[in-house]
C-alpha positions as CSV (number, residue, x, y, z in Angstrom):
1,M,-22.8,17.8,-34.6
2,G,-25.4,15.7,-35.0
3,I,-27.3,13.4,-32.4
4,K,-25.3,10.4,-33.7
5,D,-21.7,12.3,-33.1
6,Q,-23.0,13.4,-29.4
7,F,-23.7,9.6,-28.3
8,Q,-20.6,8.3,-30.0
9,D,-18.6,10.8,-28.2
10,K,-20.3,10.3,-24.9
11,A,-19.4,6.2,-25.5
12,N,-16.2,7.0,-26.4
13,Q,-15.9,9.1,-22.7
14,M,-17.2,6.5,-20.7
15,R,-15.2,3.5,-22.7
16,D,-11.9,5.9,-21.8
17,K,-13.4,6.3,-18.1
18,A,-13.7,2.8,-17.4
19,Q,-10.3,1.5,-19.0
20,D,-9.1,4.5,-16.4
21,S,-11.2,2.7,-13.6
22,M,-9.7,-0.8,-14.6
23,G,-6.1,0.2,-15.1
24,K,-6.3,1.8,-11.5
25,S,-8.2,-0.8,-9.6
26,K,-4.9,-3.2,-11.3
27,E,-2.3,-0.9,-10.3
28,E,-3.9,-0.5,-6.5
29,A,-4.3,-4.2,-6.6
30,S,-0.8,-4.9,-7.7
31,E,0.7,-2.5,-4.9
32,R,-1.3,-4.6,-2.4
33,S,-0.1,-7.4,-3.1
34,S,3.5,-6.0,-3.3
35,K,2.9,-4.4,0.5
36,A,2.0,-7.7,1.4
37,R,4.8,-9.6,0.4
38,D,6.7,-7.3,1.7
39,R,4.9,-7.7,5.3
40,A,5.3,-11.8,4.5
41,S,8.9,-11.4,3.8
42,K,9.4,-9.1,7.0
43,G,7.6,-11.6,9.4
44,K,9.5,-14.3,8.3
45,D,13.0,-12.5,8.9
46,D,11.4,-11.4,12.6
47,T,11.0,-15.0,12.8
48,S,14.0,-16.1,12.1
49,R,15.5,-13.8,14.0
50,A,14.0,-14.6,17.5
51,A,14.5,-17.8,16.4
52,Q,18.6,-17.3,16.1
53,E,18.5,-15.2,19.5
54,A,16.9,-18.2,21.3
55,Q,19.7,-20.8,19.7
56,D,22.3,-18.4,20.9
57,K,20.8,-17.9,24.2
58,F,20.5,-21.5,24.7
59,N,24.1,-21.9,23.6
60,R,25.4,-19.2,25.8
61,E,23.6,-21.2,29.0
62,Y,24.8,-24.7,28.3
63,D,28.3,-23.4,27.4
64,A,28.3,-21.5,31.0
């Protein structure tokens, strides 16, 4: 194996490692984004539920 082949092999290894890292970064970013959307959705559900409970309480007290 010549020096040129050694450098080519090393370059290929570095390229593959960089591509793997970019793929992992994209996956992690996608996962974080998905979790953030889930938390935001849950927050909206909690807010809606609290508003409905407050409205129900008001209705019960007003009807009494």
